[in-house]
KEZADREN-781789 format. One record per residue (C-alpha): x, y, z; residue number from 1. Coordinates in steps of 0.05 Angstrom, whole numbers, plus 5000, padded with zeros to 4 digits. Layout:
<pts>
<pt><u>X</u><v>Y</v><w>Z</w><k>NUM</k></pt>
...
</pts>
This chain:
<pts>
<pt><u>1422</u><v>3805</v><w>6210</w><k>1</k></pt>
<pt><u>1364</u><v>3806</v><w>6267</w><k>2</k></pt>
<pt><u>1361</u><v>3884</v><w>6267</w><k>3</k></pt>
<pt><u>1337</u><v>3884</v><w>6187</w><k>4</k></pt>
<pt><u>1278</u><v>3832</v><w>6207</w><k>5</k></pt>
<pt><u>1259</u><v>3880</v><w>6260</w><k>6</k></pt>
<pt><u>1266</u><v>3936</v><w>6217</w><k>7</k></pt>
<pt><u>1234</u><v>3905</v><w>6157</w><k>8</k></pt>
<pt><u>1166</u><v>3887</v><w>6206</w><k>9</k></pt>
<pt><u>1174</u><v>3964</v><w>6244</w><k>10</k></pt>
<pt><u>1176</u><v>4003</v><w>6186</w><k>11</k></pt>
<pt><u>1105</u><v>3986</v><w>6153</w><k>12</k></pt>
<pt><u>1064</u><v>3975</v><w>6229</w><k>13</k></pt>
<pt><u>1094</u><v>4051</v><w>6231</w><k>14</k></pt>
<pt><u>1070</u><v>4072</v><w>6170</w><k>15</k></pt>
<pt><u>1001</u><v>4050</v><w>6187</w><k>16</k></pt>
<pt><u>1002</u><v>4077</v><w>6249</w><k>17</k></pt>
<pt><u>1020</u><v>4149</v><w>6223</w><k>18</k></pt>
<pt><u>0964</u><v>4132</v><w>6166</w><k>19</k></pt>
<pt><u>0910</u><v>4117</v><w>6223</w><k>20</k></pt>
<pt><u>0927</u><v>4174</v><w>6264</w><k>21</k></pt>
<pt><u>0929</u><v>4221</v><w>6214</w><k>22</k></pt>
<pt><u>0861</u><v>4197</v><w>6182</w><k>23</k></pt>
<pt><u>0832</u><v>4197</v><w>6245</w><k>24</k></pt>
<pt><u>0874</u><v>4271</v><w>6264</w><k>25</k></pt>
<pt><u>0824</u><v>4293</v><w>6214</w><k>26</k></pt>
<pt><u>0760</u><v>4284</v><w>6236</w><k>27</k></pt>
<pt><u>0785</u><v>4312</v><w>6298</w><k>28</k></pt>
<pt><u>0813</u><v>4381</v><w>6272</w><k>29</k></pt>
<pt><u>0754</u><v>4397</v><w>6233</w><k>30</k></pt>
<pt><u>0709</u><v>4379</v><w>6297</w><k>31</k></pt>
<pt><u>0752</u><v>4422</v><w>6348</w><k>32</k></pt>
<pt><u>0755</u><v>4479</v><w>6283</w><k>33</k></pt>
<pt><u>0675</u><v>4487</v><w>6275</w><k>34</k></pt>
<pt><u>0667</u><v>4474</v><w>6359</w><k>35</k></pt>
<pt><u>0714</u><v>4537</v><w>6371</w><k>36</k></pt>
<pt><u>0677</u><v>4579</v><w>6320</w><k>37</k></pt>
<pt><u>0609</u><v>4559</v><w>6336</w><k>38</k></pt>
<pt><u>0628</u><v>4563</v><w>6420</w><k>39</k></pt>
<pt><u>0658</u><v>4635</v><w>6411</w><k>40</k></pt>
<pt><u>0598</u><v>4652</v><w>6376</w><k>41</k></pt>
<pt><u>0550</u><v>4624</v><w>6426</w><k>42</k></pt>
<pt><u>0592</u><v>4665</v><w>6480</w><k>43</k></pt>
<pt><u>0589</u><v>4732</v><w>6449</w><k>44</k></pt>
<pt><u>0514</u><v>4721</v><w>6438</w><k>45</k></pt>
<pt><u>0502</u><v>4705</v><w>6507</w><k>46</k></pt>
<pt><u>0553</u><v>4763</v><w>6535</w><k>47</k></pt>
<pt><u>0601</u><v>4718</v><w>6559</w><k>48</k></pt>
<pt><u>0681</u><v>4711</v><w>6540</w><k>49</k></pt>
<pt><u>0680</u><v>4694</v><w>6465</w><k>50</k></pt>
<pt><u>0752</u><v>4663</v><w>6490</w><k>51</k></pt>
<pt><u>0726</u><v>4617</v><w>6544</w><k>52</k></pt>
<pt><u>0671</u><v>4593</v><w>6497</w><k>53</k></pt>
<pt><u>0719</u><v>4572</v><w>6436</w><k>54</k></pt>
<pt><u>0764</u><v>4533</v><w>6482</w><k>55</k></pt>
<pt><u>0696</u><v>4496</v><w>6511</w><k>56</k></pt>
<pt><u>0672</u><v>4493</v><w>6437</w><k>57</k></pt>
<pt><u>0734</u><v>4466</v><w>6415</w><k>58</k></pt>
<pt><u>0741</u><v>4408</v><w>6466</w><k>59</k></pt>
<pt><u>0672</u><v>4384</v><w>6450</w><k>60</k></pt>
<pt><u>0678</u><v>4395</v><w>6373</w><k>61</k></pt>
<pt><u>0745</u><v>4352</v><w>6386</w><k>62</k></pt>
<pt><u>0706</u><v>4296</v><w>6413</w><k>63</k></pt>
<pt><u>0654</u><v>4294</v><w>6377</w><k>64</k></pt>
<pt><u>0704</u><v>4284</v><w>6319</w><k>65</k></pt>
<pt><u>0740</u><v>4229</v><w>6349</w><k>66</k></pt>
<pt><u>0676</u><v>4197</v><w>6360</w><k>67</k></pt>
<pt><u>0646</u><v>4206</v><w>6294</w><k>68</k></pt>
<pt><u>0712</u><v>4177</v><w>6271</w><k>69</k></pt>
<pt><u>0714</u><v>4113</v><w>6322</w><k>70</k></pt>
<pt><u>0641</u><v>4101</v><w>6298</w><k>71</k></pt>
<pt><u>0654</u><v>4103</v><w>6226</w><k>72</k></pt>
</pts>
């Protein structure tokens, strides 16, 4: 019987955690995609490697998306 009570509590908690990570991941994913494109464009425009620019842009965009999610 003790296992059922733990399951009754654990399932809703896990569901809420999954929902929260999905909602916050949306902004992080969008930020990293936009950042990767912008980073590649800036790097190509300045004569540097677009791949390195995309990596840096994706990291900055993901961080920005995470900060935006936390702030709002």
